[in-house]
N, C-alpha and C positions, 0 to 999 in steps of 0.2 A: 797537694803532698808537690814537693818540688819534684822536677824528672830526676835530678841528679840522686835524689833519693832512695830510688830504687835500686837494690843489689844490683838487678841485671844489667842498669847504666852502669852504676859504680863497677863491675867486673868487665866491663865494656871499657870505661876509662882506663883501669891498671890495662890492660890487653893493647889499647891505644899507646899508653904511656911508652912500652916496653918496646912496640917496633917504632914508634916514634924516635926512641931514644935510637935503633938500632941503626936508623937509614941515615944516609949523607945530604935525602933532599926530601923537601916536603912530602909528609903522608897524607896520599887522598884517599877519603872517607866518604863513600856513597852513603847516605841517611835515606831509605826508600822507604814506602807505603802507603797506603791509599790517603785520599785527604780526610781530615781530621783526627787523624790516627795522634798527634801530638808532635809531629817531626822538627818545627819549628822550634818549640819548646825543648827539646831535647838536644835540639842542634846546638842554642845557645848555651843551654846548660853544659854542654861539651866543649865549646868553643871556651869558655871561663875556667872549665879543668883543666884544659890542654892547652890554655895560651896559644888554641887553633883560631881561624878566620872563618865564616860562613860565606858560601856559595849558593845565592838563593837561585834553586833550580827554575821556579816560577818565571825569572829575567827571562830566561828562555822559552816561553811558550810560543806556539806558533799555529794554533787550532783553529785563529779566526774567531771572530766575536759572533756570528751566526750560530743557529741550531742546524746541523747538517745532518743527512740522510744515509752519510754513510756507515759501513759496517763497523762494528766496535774496534776491529783488529786496522782497520784505517785511521779509527780515529788516533789510536796508541799510538799508530807510527807518526801520526803528525803531528800531535801534542805538544810535546817539547823539541827545538829545533835542535838535535842532536850534534848539527854540522857546525853549526854556529859556537856551541859549547865546546866541542873537543878543540881547536886551539886556544882557547882559553885555561883549558887545563893542562895544556900542552907547557904554554907558559909560566902557570904558579907552578907546575912540577919542575919547573929548572930554578924555583924562586925569584923569579922577576915578576915585578908586577903586571894585570892584565887589567887591558881597558876591554869596555863593550860596552854596546846599548840595550839596555834591557827592554821588555815589552812595557808599554805604558798602561798600567792599570787604571790610572785614575781616569785618563782620554777614553779609555776602553774603545778606540776606534780601530784595533788592528795595528795601529801605529809604534814605531820604538820610539824610548825617551829622546828627543834631543839631546840633553848632556851626557857625557859617558858615565859608569859604574865603573867606581875602581877597584877589585880584587888584590888586598897586599897577601902577599904569599905570608903563612908563617910556616911554623914546622908542621901543624895539622890542616887540612883544608877539610872544611865537612861541605862536600854538595849537598844541602837540603833540597829534596823535592824527590815526589814520586817522578821513574822513570829515569833517574841517577844510575840507577845500578843495571841500565840497560846495556846491551851485548856491543853496540857499536863503540861504547866506552869502557870496554872491561882491561882493556890493556895500559888504559891510563888511571886506572883504579887502583888501590893498597887492598883496603878491605870495601865488602859490601856488606850493610847492615839493613836489617827489614823489620821496620817499627808495627806493631800490629797494636789493634784493638777490637773488642767485639763490635759487630756493627750497630748495634743498640747504642754504644755509647759514642761510636764514631757521627751517627745521625746526630743525635743530641749535639752534639758540639759543633757539627756542620749548621744545625737550625739557630744555636746560639751566635755563631760564628756572622751567617751569611741572610737568615731570615730562613724564606721560603727558599725551597730546592725547586726553580724552577725545569724547564726541557733543557735549559743552555747547559746546567749544571749537572742535570740526569745525563746526556750523553757523555759526559765526560767520567764518571762514574762507573758507566757501562764498559768505557775503554779502560779505565783500571782494572776493574773485575777480570776483564780477556787478557792483560797483560800480565796481571802476576799469576792467571790461571796456565797460560800458554808461552810467555817469553821469558816471566821471573819468576819461577814456583819458591817456595819456602828454601827447597833444601838445594837451592843454588845459591845462596847467602852463606857470606862464613858467619855474620852473626843474627839471629833473629831473639828478639825482644817481646814477648807480649807483655804490655803495660797496662795499667788499670786505668 
């Protein structure tokens, strides 16, 4: 099933269209949720439906490539560099093109990509990624959306996408669980979508 075929996602599209049309600047949407819930698929579908652009939150990964012994709350604080993401959001909210260096997932050595990534602002900018609705970005986000699926579905998707989940992946899963329990509980979101 395509993500946009969900009644909940269609309702979200209608809501965002109304907010977009009432705004004089780009509408920023944080699409948050645990790994494997389908954020990227929904973000891509929303971008098509809303003629929007997608800003990949994973580009701002800052947690390092090693398995760490930190507590989940420290991992959650370190995972996405909101201090680097914040100026990008400030620029796109002004309707200007933003440039940044994304985490180099191919090299996976802790460095950023040498060539800049460009985010071209459209009337809607969707920040796709876990931690996108963190409180430090709240003043730059217009709509906070939480996407959820059952843990069984989520883990099945992650195994299909990544193969085995080792200690490195599992440390970030613990951090996500802590974040959604303590920092970004469901009741703090504008929209919660339970996907299939």
